[in-house]
N, C-alpha and C positions, 0 to 999 in steps of 0.2 A: 674863717672866711677868707678866701682869697680871690682877688680880681685878676682876671686873664685877659689882655687886649686882644681882640678878634677883628676888628676893622676899625679904621680911623681915616675920616675925611676931615676937610676943613671945618665943616660946620656940624659934624656928627661922630658919633663914636658908638662902637657896640663891644660890649665888655661882658665875658662869661665870668658867671658868679659861682666859684666851686665852694663846697662846704658850708653851705647856706640854704635856708628855706625861706617861704614868702614871709615869715614872721620878721625875719631880718631884712629882706629885700624890700617890702612894701614902704616901711618908714623912710628908706632912701628915695623911693620914687615920689613919695608925698612931698618931702623937703625939696627936691629938685623942682617940682611944680610951682613951688612958692616963689622961685627965681624968676624973674621977669624977663632975663635973657634967655631962658629955657623955653623953646617952642614945644618940643614934646619929650616926655620921659616915659618909657613903657617898659614892662617885663613880658618875656615869652618863654614859654617853656614848652615843648612840644609833647614830651611824655613825662610824666611826674617822676617816675623812677629812672627811666634810662638816659634823660637829656637833663643837663644843667641850665638852669636858668641864664637868660641872657637880658641885660640891660640895654635898651636903645636910646640914645639921648641925641635930639637934634636942638640946635641953637638959632636964636633970633640975631644974637651978636655974641661975642665972645668965644672962648674955646670950652668945648665939653668937658675936658681934663679939669679946668678950673671949676666948673660948676659941681662936678661929682666929688671933688675935694672939699669944698666949701659945705655941700650937704651932709657928707659924712662928719666933717668938723662940727657944724651946728647940731648934729644929733648926738655925737659924743659929750658935748657940753650939756644938753638938755638932758641925757640919762645919767650924766654925773650929778646933775642937780637933784633928779629924783633919788638917786642912791643916797644924797646926803639928807634929804628929808626923811627918807625910810629909817636910816641909822638914828636918827635925832629921836624919832617916835617910840624906837626901842629904848 
């Protein structure tokens, strides 16, 4: 998965997500929406094959870059815990 900055404003950011599908992007959106500083977090994709998905984040306060880093870090920790549980079960 690669993040490519498309547009950046004071309280919003638009990021193109390469080499990922909705299975990876949707948990990021859900995690972003848990943050009280995030006003909106949406994913757009005009054409499922021809276009790459775009994540659009607007903030109530704080920087959108900080919010997405926090969301991805939280997901990484959560999936790491899931891997530990799975490995212990085997």
